[in-house]
N, C-alpha and C positions, 0 to 999 in steps of 0.2 A: 315674297315671291315673286319670280323670274318672270320678264314679259313674254307671253306664248308669240312664238315663230311667227302665227298667222296674224297676230296684233302687231308686227313690226313692217305687213305691208298696211299703208293708211293710205288717206289723200296726198300726206305729205312728199313719202316715198313715191308715191303712183305718179303724181307732178316731174319731179326729178326724174324718175324712167320716161314720161311723154317727154318732157322736153329733150332727153336724148335721141328718142324716136324721132322726134320733128328734127335735129338737126342731121337726121340722114335721110329724112323723107319730109322738107319743107310743109308740103300740103296737111300732112298728120296735124287731126284736130285734138288738139290736149284738152279742153274742156268738156268735148261732148264724151270723148273715150273715157275719162275720169266720172262722169255721171254715167255713164254706161254700165261699167264695171262695178261701180259701186252704187247697186241697184239696190232695189227690198228686200232682196235676198243676202246681200254680201254680210251681214253680220251674224247670220246663222253658218255661214259656210267655213269650213276646215281651211288648212292651209291646202290640199292638193287641189282642191274645190276650188278655193281662190285662183291658183294658178292657172287651172281651166278656164277660169270667168276670166281672165287676164289673156288669155291666148283666144278666146273665142274673140272678143270683142278687138283684139288686133288685127282678124281677119273683117273684121267691119270695116277696119280706118287705113288698111293698108292698102296697094294696089290689088286690083282680083287676080291679074298676071301673078301665079305661086312663084315664076323663077325672081321676078321682081321684088315679089314680098318678102326672100328670101337672100336678095340681094342686100336689101334694107338690114333685116336681121344680123347680117353679118356683120355692118358696120356696128349695130349697137349691142351684141354682146362680146363684140371685142374693145368694145369701150367704156362701157359700164359694170359696176362690181356691184350693184345693189340687187337685193334677196329679190328681187323683182325677174331678173335672168333665168331665173330656175324654169321658168314657163314659158322660156323660147324654144326650146326643145319639142315642146307637146305641141306648137305649130305644126311640125312636121308629122307628126301622129294625127291630127286634124284635118289637116288641110293638102298632105302630101302622099297619100297611100296608093292613089292612082297612078296604071304603069305609066302613063306618060310623064308621070313629075318622078318615076323612080330613080335615075340618075341624078337629077338634083339634091332629092332627098337623101341617098346614099351619101354626096360629097356634102350635103350639109350637115350631115349626125356627125360625119369625118372631122369636121371643123368645130363645128360648136363644142363637143365633147371636151376640147382643152377648157374650154369655160363653165360650161354646165353640162352634166354627164347624162348623157343620152341611155342611159342603163333603159330608162322607162320605155322612152319610143321606140327603141328599136323592138320590143317585146312583138306588136301586132304583126310587124313586119313578118318576125318569123313565123307565128302562128298561120298567118296567110299565104306564105313563100316559105315553107320550112326550109329546101334544100340550096334555093336560090341564096336567101339568106344566111344561110350558116356557110356557105362557099365564101361572102362575102366577110365574116365573122374569121373565118379562117386566115382570110388573107390579110385583113385587120390585126389579126395577133403576132405580125412579123411587121407591123408598122413600126417608124424609129420614135415616132409619138407616146408615150408610155400610158398616156390618156385613153390614146386608142387600142392598144392592146390591154387595156385594164376592162373596157367597154367590150372587147371580144370575146369575156370571160364572164364576166358582171352580165351583160344584155343577157347571157343566153343562161343564166343561172334558174332551174327547175323552179326552185320557190322563193325566188328573190322578195324581201321584204316591200310591201305597200303595190308590187306590182303585178301584175297581170301572172298566173300560175302557166309555166309553161306545161300544160298535161300528158304531151306526147313525152317527153323527155324525163318525166317521172315516169311513166310507164316503160319508155327505152331511152336512157340519156346516152348510147354510141354516138349519136353526132357530136354530142359535145366534148369527148373524149380525144379528138385528135388535138382541140385547141390548146386543151389544159394540159398535155401532153408538148406542146410548142411551148408553153410557157411555164413550165415546172423547173426551170432554170435562168426566169426572167431575173435581169441583176436590178428592177424597181419592185420594192418592198410593197408597193400600193397594187403594181399587178398582181404578187405573188398571196397578198391576204386574200383578192380578189379569187384566185384560182382555188385558197383552202379553202374560201365559204363555198365555193362551186360543189368541191368535193365534199364538204359536211353537208348541202342540201341533197347530194346525189346516196349519200348514206343512209338518209332516212329512208330510201324507198328500195335501197339494194346493197344492204349492209357486206354481202359478199363479194359484189363485184369491187368495192373500194378497201375491204381486206386485201383482196387479191392487189390490188394496183399499187396500196401503198406497199406490202411487201415486195412487190416488184421494184418500186422506186426509191422504198428506205436505204441509206447507209451510201447512197454514190455521191451528193454532195449537199454542203450545210444549206444551202438552199431548199432543195427539195427537200432534206430535212424538216426544215420547220416547215413547209405548206404541209406534207404530209399528217405530224404531229397536228397541227391547228386545223386541218381537214377531217381529222380523225376523233376530236373532240364528244362528239357526243357518241360515237359507237365507243369510246374508252368512260365514258359517263355511264353506259349501260350495261360496262361489265363485258365488252365484249371479248370472249378470250383469245380469238386469232388477233385481234389488235393487241392486247395489252401485251402478247407473247412477243408482237415486233420490236416494242420499246424494252423490251425487258422487264416485264411488269407480270410474268404469269406465273413464279413461286409464290404458293401461298402457305405451304409446311411450313417453312422456315421461318415464318415471321408471327411473334406471340402478341397478344393484347390481354393486360391485365389493368385492372383497378380503373376503370372505364363507367365514369361516375357525372352524376348533373355536380357540380361544384355545390350547390345551395341547398343540393336531395338532403332532407331529412328522413331517417329510419323511419320506417312505414306509412308514408305519407308520396302522395307525387308532388313535384313542386308545382308552382303557380307564380305566375308571371302575368302584369297586365302588357297589353296593347301598348306598344312604345317602350316595354323595358327592353333590358339587355341581358340575356344569360351567360353562361361556362359552362364546358362538360371539360374533363379531363381523361386521358388513360396513360398508359405506361406500352410502349412499344421495346420489345425484346429480339433480336436476332439470333436463332439457333446457330445459324451459318451466313458466310456473307450472300448476301443479294441485293434487290433491287426492291423500294416500297412505294406506291402509290397511294399517298393518304385520301380519304375524299369522306365528306359525312352528307347524309341525306335529311331531310326534317319533312316532315310529312304533314304537310299544313292543312288545316281545316279550309274549305273554302265555303261561299255563300250557303250553297244547298246543302251544307252537312256533310259532303263526301268528302275525302282527305285526297292530295295528289301531293307527290313526291318531288321537291327541287333537289340537286346536288349539287356539293359546293368539296371544291378541291382545298385540301390542305396543303398537299406539299408531294415532292416525289422526291428520292433521295436513297442513295448508296445507304448499306448497312453491311458495317464489321461482323464477323462470328463476333456473338457475345456482346454486341453491343446493345445498351438501354437507352431509351429517350425518353423521357416524358413529355408530353402535350397535354398544355392548356388552350382552348379555343373558346373564342368569345362570339356569341350570334345575336343580330337585335331584331328586333320585331318592331321597329318604328315603320310605320305607312310609308311605301313610296307611290311615285307616279305608276309604276310595273308591277306592284304588288300590295295590295290590301289584306288586312288580317282581319280573321274571324274568330271569336271566342270558341274553345272545344279544346279536346284533349288531342295533343300532336304529340309528334315523337320523334326523337333524335337516333339517327341508324350510324354505325362505324362503320365503313368502306376502307379495305384494307387489301389492294390487287384486286379490284373488282367483285370481293367475296364479302359479305356482310358479315362484323364479327361483335355485333351487340344492338342492342336495341334498347333505349330508355323512354317511357313515359311523360310527359308534364302538361301543365294545364294553362292555357291561355285565356286570361279574363278580360271582359271591355272594361 
């Protein structure tokens, strides 16, 4: 099994990091810093908590003057590539939110994000000073550095994974839209992916807004088209008819489905598989007229509480000629993953064509 990220932060790596800090600030007490970080709680802490622990102890051993401490961390973050640098932006969040430190903190985020993203750090600043911080984020969306431009989008995602939720933007995402509009043709794929992920976040609470925006944006440039498509991925999986139409997947009647079956199916019996097995299903697609098809399937998984929850998987998107017949066979694994555990019970697989269910088959998963 691969080493957990949290375990890569250990005494040896902390010492290496501490020596870099000492090279930038000679009074830094390396051994005391390491002892303070790796206290009795250390082994129980996960990755983000370990980063917070490192940050808090940097505050103990760096100068009390915030601007002076930031100047030292400027030297550290630009000269050290160890995992520990991810905690340095947290120093701004913990020690730099006071009004007197505002300008120093904004400048530090702008510089630091080139080396360790400040997407989490900026969120409490938005929560406390939304208008002021979003004006800064918009200014960053025009920055020459792609990492800063990405920060302007990633930092204001309403539901950034692992980050504080920006509940005001879940209710009203309008302050975010000028930034996304500014970046919708950004030359950096790194930035465009962030814009798409921001759109996808917003789509979960304001689907009609994203459907309208996507219709307005789509078809102008290839760069924006990619953003729109990726940003609409949740709406596409939910079968949103307006969004499906944008990409040409609104035709339901021209596509016929036949011979949908689980490959190992035995007549009169629900097929069964063990957790860890792989199963296959097949079907035949026939186009009565020339059209486009988006093919997906849903697995209704049994959860630990016995209820079922559907997960959608994409098969393909393709143009079909009139009278074209295309057979498909798809394999699916029930091996446990870090992101998904499997439980015994009756599951089902549902075939979905252009957002419309076209058949459901049951099967049983056993221990």
